C-alpha positions as CSV (number, residue, x, y, z in Angstrom):
1,M,86.5,117.1,62.5
2,I,87.0,114.0,64.6
3,I,90.4,112.9,65.7
4,R,90.3,109.1,67.0
5,V,93.2,107.1,67.7
6,V,92.9,103.3,68.1
7,V,95.1,102.0,71.0
8,D,96.5,98.4,70.0
9,M,97.5,96.9,72.9
10,V,97.9,93.3,73.2
11,L,95.9,91.7,76.1
12,N,98.3,89.7,78.5
13,P,96.6,86.2,79.4
14,K,97.9,86.5,83.1
15,E,96.0,89.5,83.6
16,L,92.7,88.3,81.8
17,K,92.9,85.0,83.9
18,D,92.6,87.4,87.0
19,K,89.6,89.1,86.0
20,D,86.3,87.8,86.9
21,T,83.9,86.3,84.0
22,K,81.4,89.4,84.2
23,E,84.5,91.8,83.6
24,L,85.5,89.4,80.8
25,L,82.2,89.9,79.2
26,E,81.9,93.6,79.0
27,Q,85.4,93.4,77.5
28,L,84.2,91.2,75.1
29,K,81.3,93.3,74.4
30,E,83.6,96.1,73.7
31,L,86.2,94.2,71.6
32,Q,83.5,92.9,69.7
33,S,82.1,96.6,68.9
34,Q,85.5,97.9,68.2
35,L,86.2,95.3,65.6
36,L,82.8,96.3,64.1
37,R,84.3,99.8,63.5
38,L,87.6,98.8,62.5
39,K,86.1,96.5,59.9
40,A,83.6,99.7,58.8
41,E,86.6,101.9,58.6
42,S,88.5,99.3,56.3
43,R,85.8,99.4,54.4
44,L,85.2,102.9,53.6
45,G,89.3,103.1,53.2
46,T,89.8,105.2,56.2
47,L,91.7,102.5,58.8
48,K,95.4,103.6,58.9
49,N,96.4,100.3,60.9
50,T,95.1,97.6,59.2
51,A,96.8,95.3,62.0
52,S,94.3,96.4,64.7
53,I,91.9,94.1,63.1
54,R,93.5,91.1,62.9
55,N,94.9,91.9,66.6
56,T,91.3,92.8,68.2
57,R,90.1,89.3,66.5
58,K,93.2,87.7,68.4
59,D,92.2,89.6,71.7
60,I,88.2,88.5,71.2
61,A,90.2,84.8,70.9
62,R,91.9,85.0,74.2
63,I,88.9,86.2,76.1
64,M,86.4,83.3,74.7
65,T,89.2,81.1,75.6
66,I,89.7,82.2,79.0
67,L,85.9,82.1,79.4
68,A,85.4,78.7,78.1
69,E,88.4,77.5,80.6
70,K,86.7,78.6,83.4
71,K,83.4,77.4,82.7
72,R,85.2,74.0,82.4
73,G,87.3,74.9,85.9
74,I,90.5,74.5,83.8
75,N,93.9,77.0,84.4
76,K,92.5,78.8,87.7
77,S,94.0,82.1,88.2
78,P,96.8,82.4,91.1
79,S,94.3,84.4,93.2
80,E,91.7,81.4,92.9
81,E,94.3,78.7,93.6
82,K,95.1,80.8,96.5
83,A,91.8,80.9,97.6
84,E,91.3,77.0,97.3
85,A,94.6,76.5,99.0
86,K,93.4,78.1,101.9
87,K,90.0,76.1,102.3
């Protein structure tokens, strides 16, 4: 018997902005696979916390938004702003 605990932790946008693109893409892939597992559990009727699907979708959207902002150069993280100020 396998016991698995799914931790629903809402991602903080400020912390996400401090991460680089590679880390964000890695976390995005992880969340997408988690969402797939949660949807499968929901269909099987074994999912205890149905809100975890919604929270995971929102976390994916947060990461995708920050990636798009980074691509366009909008809303830079505080660490990036400090680096530019030193130049």
